[in-house]
All heavy atoms as TSV, in Angstrom:
chain	resi	resn	atom	element	x	y	z
A	1	MET	N	N	39.390	25.877	125.918
A	1	MET	CA	C	40.200	27.027	125.561
A	1	MET	C	C	40.550	27.803	126.828
A	1	MET	O	O	39.701	28.051	127.663
A	1	MET	CB	C	39.429	27.900	124.575
A	1	MET	CG	C	40.176	29.123	124.143
A	1	MET	SD	S	39.213	30.010	122.906
A	1	MET	CE	C	40.528	30.733	122.033
A	2	ALA	N	N	41.809	28.203	126.955
A	2	ALA	CA	C	42.267	28.934	128.140
A	2	ALA	C	C	41.766	30.368	128.099
A	2	ALA	O	O	41.659	30.967	127.032
A	2	ALA	CB	C	43.793	28.930	128.199
A	3	PRO	N	N	41.455	30.942	129.262
A	3	PRO	CA	C	40.976	32.331	129.280
A	3	PRO	C	C	42.077	33.301	128.893
A	3	PRO	O	O	43.248	33.086	129.197
A	3	PRO	CB	C	40.551	32.537	130.728
A	3	PRO	CG	C	41.273	31.504	131.517
A	3	PRO	CD	C	41.493	30.351	130.592
A	4	ASP	N	N	41.685	34.366	128.225
A	4	ASP	CA	C	42.631	35.406	127.835
A	4	ASP	C	C	42.879	36.316	129.023
A	4	ASP	O	O	41.960	36.875	129.591
A	4	ASP	CB	C	42.069	36.208	126.657
A	4	ASP	CG	C	43.037	37.280	126.189
A	4	ASP	OD1	O	44.240	37.164	126.502
A	4	ASP	OD2	O	42.587	38.221	125.518
A	5	ARG	N	N	44.120	36.462	129.437
A	5	ARG	CA	C	44.453	37.279	130.594
A	5	ARG	C	C	44.869	38.684	130.211
A	5	ARG	O	O	45.257	39.466	131.055
A	5	ARG	CB	C	45.548	36.611	131.406
A	5	ARG	CG	C	45.073	35.287	131.951
A	5	ARG	CD	C	46.119	34.627	132.751
A	5	ARG	NE	N	45.653	33.289	133.086
A	5	ARG	CZ	C	45.996	32.647	134.158
A	5	ARG	NH1	N	46.813	33.182	135.000
A	5	ARG	NH2	N	45.533	31.449	134.399
A	6	GLY	N	N	44.870	39.000	128.948
A	6	GLY	CA	C	45.160	40.354	128.519
A	6	GLY	C	C	46.624	40.739	128.557
A	6	GLY	O	O	46.958	41.904	128.536
A	7	SER	N	N	47.518	39.775	128.628
A	7	SER	CA	C	48.949	40.094	128.618
A	7	SER	C	C	49.682	39.089	127.743
A	7	SER	O	O	49.147	38.053	127.380
A	7	SER	CB	C	49.517	40.073	130.034
A	7	SER	OG	O	49.413	38.778	130.576
A	8	ALA	N	N	50.905	39.422	127.448
A	8	ALA	CA	C	51.717	38.545	126.600
A	8	ALA	C	C	52.046	37.267	127.354
A	8	ALA	O	O	52.145	37.272	128.575
A	8	ALA	CB	C	53.002	39.266	126.205
A	9	PRO	N	N	52.225	36.161	126.640
A	9	PRO	CA	C	52.614	34.910	127.291
A	9	PRO	C	C	53.946	35.082	128.020
A	9	PRO	O	O	54.773	35.908	127.652
A	9	PRO	CB	C	52.756	33.922	126.132
A	9	PRO	CG	C	52.065	34.542	124.977
A	9	PRO	CD	C	52.048	36.014	125.210
A	10	ALA	N	N	54.141	34.282	129.074
A	10	ALA	CA	C	55.347	34.395	129.890
A	10	ALA	C	C	56.614	34.239	129.056
A	10	ALA	O	O	57.591	34.945	129.269
A	10	ALA	CB	C	55.323	33.365	131.007
A	11	HIS	N	N	56.607	33.317	128.083
A	11	HIS	CA	C	57.825	33.094	127.311
A	11	HIS	C	C	58.195	34.304	126.464
A	11	HIS	O	O	59.366	34.560	126.240
A	11	HIS	CB	C	57.709	31.827	126.454
A	11	HIS	CG	C	56.671	31.921	125.375
A	11	HIS	ND1	N	55.353	31.666	125.612
A	11	HIS	CD2	C	56.764	32.259	124.074
A	11	HIS	CE1	C	54.674	31.833	124.484
A	11	HIS	NE2	N	55.495	32.197	123.545
A	12	SER	N	N	57.238	35.095	126.001
A	12	SER	CA	C	57.583	36.267	125.200
A	12	SER	C	C	58.092	37.403	126.084
A	12	SER	O	O	58.928	38.178	125.678
A	12	SER	CB	C	56.396	36.738	124.363
A	12	SER	OG	O	55.373	37.234	125.194
A	13	ARG	N	N	57.588	37.523	127.340
A	13	ARG	CA	C	58.108	38.544	128.266
A	13	ARG	C	C	59.552	38.233	128.624
A	13	ARG	O	O	60.385	39.109	128.687
A	13	ARG	CB	C	57.261	38.583	129.540
A	13	ARG	CG	C	55.947	39.300	129.368
A	13	ARG	CD	C	55.324	39.616	130.711
A	13	ARG	NE	N	55.206	38.449	131.581
A	13	ARG	CZ	C	54.129	37.699	131.700
A	13	ARG	NH1	N	53.063	37.962	130.982
A	13	ARG	NH2	N	54.104	36.679	132.523
A	14	GLU	N	N	59.852	36.948	128.887
A	14	GLU	CA	C	61.213	36.556	129.242
A	14	GLU	C	C	62.174	36.806	128.094
A	14	GLU	O	O	63.311	37.175	128.319
A	14	GLU	CB	C	61.252	35.083	129.634
A	14	GLU	CG	C	60.551	34.804	130.945
A	14	GLU	CD	C	60.479	33.326	131.255
A	14	GLU	OE1	O	61.102	32.534	130.516
A	14	GLU	OE2	O	59.804	32.965	132.215
A	15	ALA	N	N	61.722	36.615	126.876
A	15	ALA	CA	C	62.589	36.772	125.718
A	15	ALA	C	C	63.013	38.229	125.538
A	15	ALA	O	O	64.093	38.497	125.054
A	15	ALA	CB	C	61.886	36.268	124.464
A	16	THR	N	N	62.173	39.183	125.937
A	16	THR	CA	C	62.524	40.584	125.743
A	16	THR	C	C	63.580	41.041	126.727
A	16	THR	O	O	64.557	41.642	126.342
A	16	THR	CB	C	61.282	41.486	125.851
A	16	THR	OG1	O	60.646	41.251	127.104
A	16	THR	CG2	C	60.307	41.207	124.727
A	17	ASP	N	N	63.402	40.798	128.034
A	17	ASP	CA	C	64.389	41.195	129.033
A	17	ASP	C	C	64.197	40.353	130.289
A	17	ASP	O	O	63.400	40.701	131.153
A	17	ASP	CB	C	64.252	42.684	129.347
A	17	ASP	CG	C	65.415	43.212	130.157
A	17	ASP	OD1	O	66.323	42.412	130.488
A	17	ASP	OD2	O	65.425	44.402	130.457
A	18	PRO	N	N	64.928	39.258	130.402
A	18	PRO	CA	C	64.711	38.319	131.505
A	18	PRO	C	C	65.113	38.857	132.880
A	18	PRO	O	O	64.710	38.298	133.881
A	18	PRO	CB	C	65.556	37.110	131.129
A	18	PRO	CG	C	66.607	37.658	130.233
A	18	PRO	CD	C	65.959	38.796	129.497
A	19	ILE	N	N	65.870	39.940	132.938
A	19	ILE	CA	C	66.277	40.457	134.246
A	19	ILE	C	C	65.515	41.702	134.672
A	19	ILE	O	O	65.717	42.207	135.769
A	19	ILE	CB	C	67.795	40.722	134.302
A	19	ILE	CG1	C	68.207	41.789	133.311
A	19	ILE	CG2	C	68.582	39.446	134.089
A	19	ILE	CD1	C	69.609	42.274	133.499
A	20	ALA	N	N	64.627	42.198	133.842
A	20	ALA	CA	C	63.905	43.433	134.162
A	20	ALA	C	C	63.059	43.291	135.421
A	20	ALA	O	O	63.103	44.159	136.297
A	20	ALA	CB	C	63.041	43.856	132.977
A	21	GLU	N	N	62.287	42.234	135.534
A	21	GLU	CA	C	61.413	42.065	136.702
A	21	GLU	C	C	62.209	41.863	137.987
A	21	GLU	O	O	61.923	42.534	138.992
A	21	GLU	CB	C	60.436	40.911	136.479
A	21	GLU	CG	C	59.432	40.778	137.611
A	21	GLU	CD	C	58.413	39.668	137.361
A	21	GLU	OE1	O	58.488	38.977	136.331
A	21	GLU	OE2	O	57.542	39.511	138.222
A	22	PRO	N	N	63.226	40.982	138.004
A	22	PRO	CA	C	64.019	40.843	139.233
A	22	PRO	C	C	64.726	42.141	139.631
A	22	PRO	O	O	64.761	42.488	140.810
A	22	PRO	CB	C	65.040	39.746	138.905
A	22	PRO	CG	C	64.412	38.970	137.804
A	22	PRO	CD	C	63.600	39.952	137.022
A	23	LEU	N	N	65.255	42.880	138.674
A	23	LEU	CA	C	65.925	44.144	138.999
A	23	LEU	C	C	64.944	45.167	139.555
A	23	LEU	O	O	65.261	45.902	140.500
A	23	LEU	CB	C	66.633	44.709	137.771
A	23	LEU	CG	C	67.918	44.022	137.359
A	23	LEU	CD1	C	68.487	44.659	136.096
A	23	LEU	CD2	C	68.945	44.068	138.470
A	24	ALA	N	N	63.753	45.212	139.002
A	24	ALA	CA	C	62.730	46.128	139.506
A	24	ALA	C	C	62.339	45.755	140.934
A	24	ALA	O	O	62.138	46.636	141.776
A	24	ALA	CB	C	61.516	46.118	138.588
A	25	ALA	N	N	62.248	44.469	141.228
A	25	ALA	CA	C	61.895	44.018	142.576
A	25	ALA	C	C	62.995	44.363	143.580
A	25	ALA	O	O	62.708	44.791	144.700
A	25	ALA	CB	C	61.627	42.509	142.575
A	26	VAL	N	N	64.248	44.212	143.175
A	26	VAL	CA	C	65.376	44.577	144.051
A	26	VAL	C	C	65.375	46.082	144.299
A	26	VAL	O	O	65.532	46.537	145.434
A	26	VAL	CB	C	66.723	44.118	143.447
A	26	VAL	CG1	C	67.900	44.716	144.210
A	26	VAL	CG2	C	66.814	42.598	143.445
A	27	ALA	N	N	65.164	46.870	143.265
A	27	ALA	CA	C	65.138	48.332	143.411
A	27	ALA	C	C	64.013	48.760	144.347
A	27	ALA	O	O	64.208	49.622	145.215
A	27	ALA	CB	C	64.975	48.995	142.046
A	28	LYS	N	N	62.852	48.144	144.233
A	28	LYS	CA	C	61.715	48.478	145.093
A	28	LYS	C	C	62.031	48.136	146.553
A	28	LYS	O	O	61.723	48.907	147.466
A	28	LYS	CB	C	60.465	47.727	144.622
A	28	LYS	CG	C	59.234	48.053	145.420
A	28	LYS	CD	C	58.026	47.321	144.865
A	28	LYS	CE	C	56.789	47.628	145.698
A	28	LYS	NZ	N	55.620	46.910	145.204
A	29	ALA	N	N	62.654	46.982	146.774
A	29	ALA	CA	C	63.009	46.573	148.129
A	29	ALA	C	C	64.035	47.533	148.734
A	29	ALA	O	O	63.940	47.901	149.905
A	29	ALA	CB	C	63.559	45.149	148.125
A	30	LEU	N	N	64.999	47.969	147.942
A	30	LEU	CA	C	66.028	48.892	148.433
A	30	LEU	C	C	65.450	50.252	148.802
A	30	LEU	O	O	65.869	50.868	149.782
A	30	LEU	CB	C	67.120	49.080	147.381
A	30	LEU	CG	C	68.125	47.952	147.241
A	30	LEU	CD1	C	68.994	48.172	146.009
A	30	LEU	CD2	C	68.976	47.838	148.488
A	31	LYS	N	N	64.493	50.716	148.022
A	31	LYS	CA	C	63.911	52.038	148.270
A	31	LYS	C	C	63.197	52.109	149.609
A	31	LYS	O	O	63.172	53.154	150.238
A	31	LYS	CB	C	62.947	52.417	147.150
A	31	LYS	CG	C	63.640	52.787	145.874
A	31	LYS	CD	C	62.641	53.130	144.785
A	31	LYS	CE	C	63.345	53.415	143.484
A	31	LYS	NZ	N	62.411	53.684	142.395
A	32	GLY	N	N	62.612	51.009	150.049
A	32	GLY	CA	C	61.841	51.029	151.275
A	32	GLY	C	C	62.587	50.537	152.502
A	32	GLY	O	O	62.002	50.366	153.555
A	33	MET	N	N	63.889	50.298	152.390
A	33	MET	CA	C	64.638	49.676	153.468
A	33	MET	C	C	65.738	50.597	153.997
A	33	MET	O	O	66.442	51.222	153.215
A	33	MET	CB	C	65.280	48.389	152.943
A	33	MET	CG	C	66.082	47.637	153.970
A	33	MET	SD	S	66.982	46.243	153.278
A	33	MET	CE	C	65.678	45.262	152.613
A	34	ARG	N	N	65.873	50.665	155.341
A	34	ARG	CA	C	66.994	51.398	155.940
A	34	ARG	C	C	68.079	50.431	156.381
A	34	ARG	O	O	69.255	50.680	156.184
A	34	ARG	CB	C	66.504	52.207	157.134
A	34	ARG	CG	C	65.710	53.432	156.690
A	34	ARG	CD	C	65.518	54.409	157.797
A	34	ARG	NE	N	66.831	54.895	158.244
A	34	ARG	CZ	C	66.997	55.688	159.272
A	34	ARG	NH1	N	65.972	56.078	159.975
A	34	ARG	NH2	N	68.201	56.080	159.629
A	35	TYR	N	N	67.684	49.328	157.036
A	35	TYR	CA	C	68.619	48.303	157.490
A	35	TYR	C	C	68.054	46.949	157.102
A	35	TYR	O	O	66.860	46.713	157.241
A	35	TYR	CB	C	68.774	48.331	159.020
A	35	TYR	CG	C	69.268	49.641	159.562
A	35	TYR	CD1	C	68.372	50.562	160.093
A	35	TYR	CD2	C	70.620	49.958	159.552
A	35	TYR	CE1	C	68.820	51.767	160.606
A	35	TYR	CE2	C	71.072	51.169	160.058
A	35	TYR	CZ	C	70.170	52.066	160.585
A	35	TYR	OH	O	70.602	53.260	161.088
A	36	GLY	N	N	68.900	46.054	156.641
A	36	GLY	CA	C	68.412	44.727	156.322
A	36	GLY	C	C	69.275	44.029	155.292
A	36	GLY	O	O	70.417	44.399	155.058
A	37	ALA	N	N	68.690	43.015	154.696
A	37	ALA	CA	C	69.412	42.205	153.725
A	37	ALA	C	C	68.475	41.810	152.587
A	37	ALA	O	O	67.279	41.603	152.791
A	37	ALA	CB	C	69.967	40.948	154.382
A	38	ILE	N	N	69.051	41.700	151.407
A	38	ILE	CA	C	68.321	41.228	150.233
A	38	ILE	C	C	69.084	40.024	149.694
A	38	ILE	O	O	70.288	40.100	149.467
A	38	ILE	CB	C	68.212	42.319	149.155
A	38	ILE	CG1	C	67.389	43.486	149.700
A	38	ILE	CG2	C	67.607	41.764	147.875
A	38	ILE	CD1	C	67.319	44.666	148.768
A	39	HIS	N	N	68.376	38.933	149.514
A	39	HIS	CA	C	68.980	37.689	149.046
A	39	HIS	C	C	68.273	37.291	147.753
A	39	HIS	O	O	67.065	37.047	147.747
A	39	HIS	CB	C	68.799	36.615	150.115
A	39	HIS	CG	C	69.424	35.308	149.794
A	39	HIS	ND1	N	70.722	35.008	150.128
A	39	HIS	CD2	C	68.929	34.227	149.170
A	39	HIS	CE1	C	70.995	33.780	149.727
A	39	HIS	NE2	N	69.917	33.292	149.131
A	40	LEU	N	N	69.004	37.220	146.666
A	40	LEU	CA	C	68.447	36.838	145.373
A	40	LEU	C	C	68.848	35.399	145.072
A	40	LEU	O	O	70.033	35.065	145.055
A	40	LEU	CB	C	68.972	37.778	144.278
A	40	LEU	CG	C	68.388	37.611	142.890
A	40	LEU	CD1	C	66.898	37.925	142.902
A	40	LEU	CD2	C	69.107	38.522	141.916
A	41	VAL	N	N	67.864	34.547	144.864
A	41	VAL	CA	C	68.109	33.138	144.587
A	41	VAL	C	C	68.075	32.919	143.074
A	41	VAL	O	O	67.139	33.341	142.397
A	41	VAL	CB	C	67.045	32.241	145.280
A	41	VAL	CG1	C	67.297	30.768	144.967
A	41	VAL	CG2	C	67.054	32.483	146.786
A	42	VAL	N	N	69.107	32.256	142.565
A	42	VAL	CA	C	69.244	32.013	141.126
A	42	VAL	C	C	69.314	30.515	140.865
A	42	VAL	O	O	70.058	29.796	141.538
A	42	VAL	CB	C	70.528	32.705	140.591
A	42	VAL	CG1	C	70.723	32.413	139.110
A	42	VAL	CG2	C	70.480	34.200	140.857
A	43	HIS	N	N	68.538	30.039	139.908
A	43	HIS	CA	C	68.577	28.641	139.461
A	43	HIS	C	C	68.769	28.644	137.959
A	43	HIS	O	O	68.064	29.342	137.233
A	43	HIS	CB	C	67.266	27.922	139.779
A	43	HIS	CG	C	67.078	27.634	141.237
A	43	HIS	ND1	N	66.216	26.685	141.685
A	43	HIS	CD2	C	67.633	28.169	142.349
A	43	HIS	CE1	C	66.238	26.644	143.000
A	43	HIS	NE2	N	67.091	27.544	143.426
A	44	ASP	N	N	69.722	27.887	137.494
A	44	ASP	CA	C	70.004	27.766	136.058
A	44	ASP	C	C	70.194	29.123	135.390
A	44	ASP	O	O	69.708	29.370	134.282
A	44	ASP	CB	C	68.895	26.991	135.338
A	44	ASP	CG	C	68.823	25.539	135.781
A	44	ASP	OD1	O	69.896	24.961	136.062
A	44	ASP	OD2	O	67.715	24.981	135.851
A	45	GLY	N	N	70.848	30.038	136.090
A	45	GLY	CA	C	71.142	31.349	135.522
A	45	GLY	C	C	69.970	32.314	135.506
A	45	GLY	O	O	70.061	33.379	134.918
A	46	LYS	N	N	68.862	31.956	136.169
A	46	LYS	CA	C	67.683	32.829	136.188
A	46	LYS	C	C	67.305	33.139	137.630
A	46	LYS	O	O	67.298	32.250	138.484
A	46	LYS	CB	C	66.493	32.149	135.497
A	46	LYS	CG	C	66.721	31.905	134.026
A	46	LYS	CD	C	65.520	31.215	133.422
A	46	LYS	CE	C	65.792	30.890	131.960
A	46	LYS	NZ	N	64.690	30.145	131.362
A	47	ALA	N	N	66.981	34.396	137.902
A	47	ALA	CA	C	66.507	34.778	139.224
A	47	ALA	C	C	65.133	34.167	139.437
A	47	ALA	O	O	64.239	34.345	138.617
A	47	ALA	CB	C	66.449	36.295	139.340
A	48	VAL	N	N	64.976	33.424	140.536
A	48	VAL	CA	C	63.705	32.751	140.784
A	48	VAL	C	C	63.048	33.187	142.090
A	48	VAL	O	O	61.857	32.936	142.289
A	48	VAL	CB	C	63.860	31.209	140.787
A	48	VAL	CG1	C	64.273	30.705	139.415
A	48	VAL	CG2	C	64.841	30.766	141.847
A	49	GLN	N	N	63.810	33.835	142.979
A	49	GLN	CA	C	63.229	34.183	144.269
A	49	GLN	C	C	63.993	35.353	144.876
A	49	GLN	O	O	65.211	35.454	144.729
A	49	GLN	CB	C	63.329	32.981	145.205
A	49	GLN	CG	C	62.723	33.176	146.562
A	49	GLN	CD	C	62.717	31.871	147.347
A	49	GLN	OE1	O	62.493	30.800	146.777
A	49	GLN	NE2	N	62.969	31.967	148.633
A	50	LEU	N	N	63.268	36.220	145.560
A	50	LEU	CA	C	63.855	37.357	146.255
A	50	LEU	C	C	63.420	37.287	147.710
A	50	LEU	O	O	62.221	37.221	147.997
A	50	LEU	CB	C	63.378	38.673	145.627
A	50	LEU	CG	C	63.866	39.949	146.286
A	50	LEU	CD1	C	65.366	40.107	146.076
A	50	LEU	CD2	C	63.140	41.143	145.729
A	51	GLU	N	N	64.399	37.279	148.612
A	51	GLU	CA	C	64.109	37.258	150.044
A	51	GLU	C	C	64.575	38.575	150.634
A	51	GLU	O	O	65.713	38.990	150.426
A	51	GLU	CB	C	64.819	36.093	150.717
A	51	GLU	CG	C	64.391	34.734	150.193
A	51	GLU	CD	C	65.239	33.595	150.748
A	51	GLU	OE1	O	66.037	33.839	151.666
A	51	GLU	OE2	O	65.100	32.482	150.239
A	52	VAL	N	N	63.687	39.237	151.374
A	52	VAL	CA	C	64.003	40.526	151.974
A	52	VAL	C	C	63.852	40.397	153.484
A	52	VAL	O	O	62.793	39.989	153.971
A	52	VAL	CB	C	63.079	41.636	151.441
A	52	VAL	CG1	C	63.402	42.962	152.092
A	52	VAL	CG2	C	63.194	41.735	149.920
A	53	THR	N	N	64.917	40.729	154.213
A	53	THR	CA	C	64.884	40.748	155.668
A	53	THR	C	C	65.128	42.182	156.101
A	53	THR	O	O	66.185	42.748	155.831
A	53	THR	CB	C	65.981	39.839	156.262
A	53	THR	OG1	O	65.818	38.525	155.756
A	53	THR	CG2	C	65.903	39.822	157.774
A	54	GLU	N	N	64.133	42.760	156.744
A	54	GLU	CA	C	64.260	44.155	157.191
A	54	GLU	C	C	64.461	44.181	158.693
A	54	GLU	O	O	63.836	43.448	159.433
A	54	GLU	CB	C	63.018	44.950	156.818
A	54	GLU	CG	C	63.166	46.419	157.126
A	54	GLU	CD	C	62.010	47.252	156.619
A	54	GLU	OE1	O	61.148	46.714	155.910
A	54	GLU	OE2	O	61.979	48.438	156.933
A	55	ARG	N	N	65.369	45.053	159.132
A	55	ARG	CA	C	65.643	45.202	160.545
A	55	ARG	C	C	65.208	46.592	160.989
A	55	ARG	O	O	65.354	47.558	160.251
A	55	ARG	CB	C	67.117	45.040	160.820
A	55	ARG	CG	C	67.622	43.666	160.356
A	55	ARG	CD	C	68.942	43.331	160.955
A	55	ARG	NE	N	69.636	42.173	160.489
A	55	ARG	CZ	C	69.183	41.006	160.120
A	55	ARG	NH1	N	67.916	40.797	160.085
A	55	ARG	NH2	N	69.954	40.026	159.754
A	56	ARG	N	N	64.692	46.663	162.182
A	56	ARG	CA	C	64.313	47.960	162.750
A	56	ARG	C	C	65.170	48.186	163.984
A	56	ARG	O	O	65.256	47.324	164.857
A	56	ARG	CB	C	62.846	47.981	163.119
A	56	ARG	CG	C	61.997	47.895	161.873
A	56	ARG	CD	C	60.588	48.218	162.171
A	56	ARG	NE	N	59.848	48.104	160.920
A	56	ARG	CZ	C	58.606	48.470	160.788
A	56	ARG	NH1	N	57.961	48.952	161.825
A	56	ARG	NH2	N	58.004	48.334	159.646
A	57	ARG	N	N	65.808	49.331	164.019
A	57	ARG	CA	C	66.664	49.671	165.146
A	57	ARG	C	C	66.037	50.772	165.962
A	57	ARG	O	O	65.502	51.733	165.411
A	57	ARG	CB	C	68.039	50.074	164.640
A	57	ARG	CG	C	68.719	48.924	163.904
A	57	ARG	CD	C	70.110	49.262	163.495
A	57	ARG	NE	N	70.700	48.106	162.857
A	57	ARG	CZ	C	71.910	48.056	162.379
A	57	ARG	NH1	N	72.689	49.113	162.468
A	57	ARG	NH2	N	72.373	46.967	161.828
A	58	PHE	N	N	66.129	50.607	167.276
A	58	PHE	CA	C	65.555	51.586	168.194
A	58	PHE	C	C	66.686	52.211	169.010
A	58	PHE	O	O	67.582	51.510	169.465
A	58	PHE	CB	C	64.543	50.922	169.121
A	58	PHE	CG	C	63.426	50.226	168.378
A	58	PHE	CD1	C	63.444	48.862	168.177
A	58	PHE	CD2	C	62.375	50.949	167.858
A	58	PHE	CE1	C	62.434	48.220	167.497
A	58	PHE	CE2	C	61.354	50.325	167.154
A	58	PHE	CZ	C	61.376	48.953	166.976
A	59	ASN	N	N	66.625	53.498	169.209
A	59	ASN	CA	C	67.609	54.180	170.030
A	59	ASN	C	C	67.258	53.966	171.501
A	59	ASN	O	O	66.095	54.060	171.884
A	59	ASN	CB	C	67.635	55.682	169.725
A	59	ASN	CG	C	68.178	55.952	168.349
A	59	ASN	OD1	O	69.008	55.216	167.843
A	59	ASN	ND2	N	67.700	57.007	167.737
A	60	PRO	N	N	68.256	53.698	172.361
A	60	PRO	CA	C	67.973	53.465	173.780
A	60	PRO	C	C	67.475	54.729	174.485
A	60	PRO	O	O	67.674	55.801	174.090
A	60	PRO	CB	C	69.292	53.010	174.358
A	60	PRO	CG	C	70.342	53.318	173.349
A	60	PRO	CD	C	69.648	53.570	172.047
């Protein structure tokens, strides 16, 4: 028997709102970034990966 992890199965979370987690991750990345890029990877119409590249600029 598999251990109970205390949360809903992955398929039931996806059924409620499949874009909630990716959108929350993008919002979190944007809040902490001044310069950079966010790349969202999508496979079969689903967000599967978030890549964040942050740049730091220094004044001369």
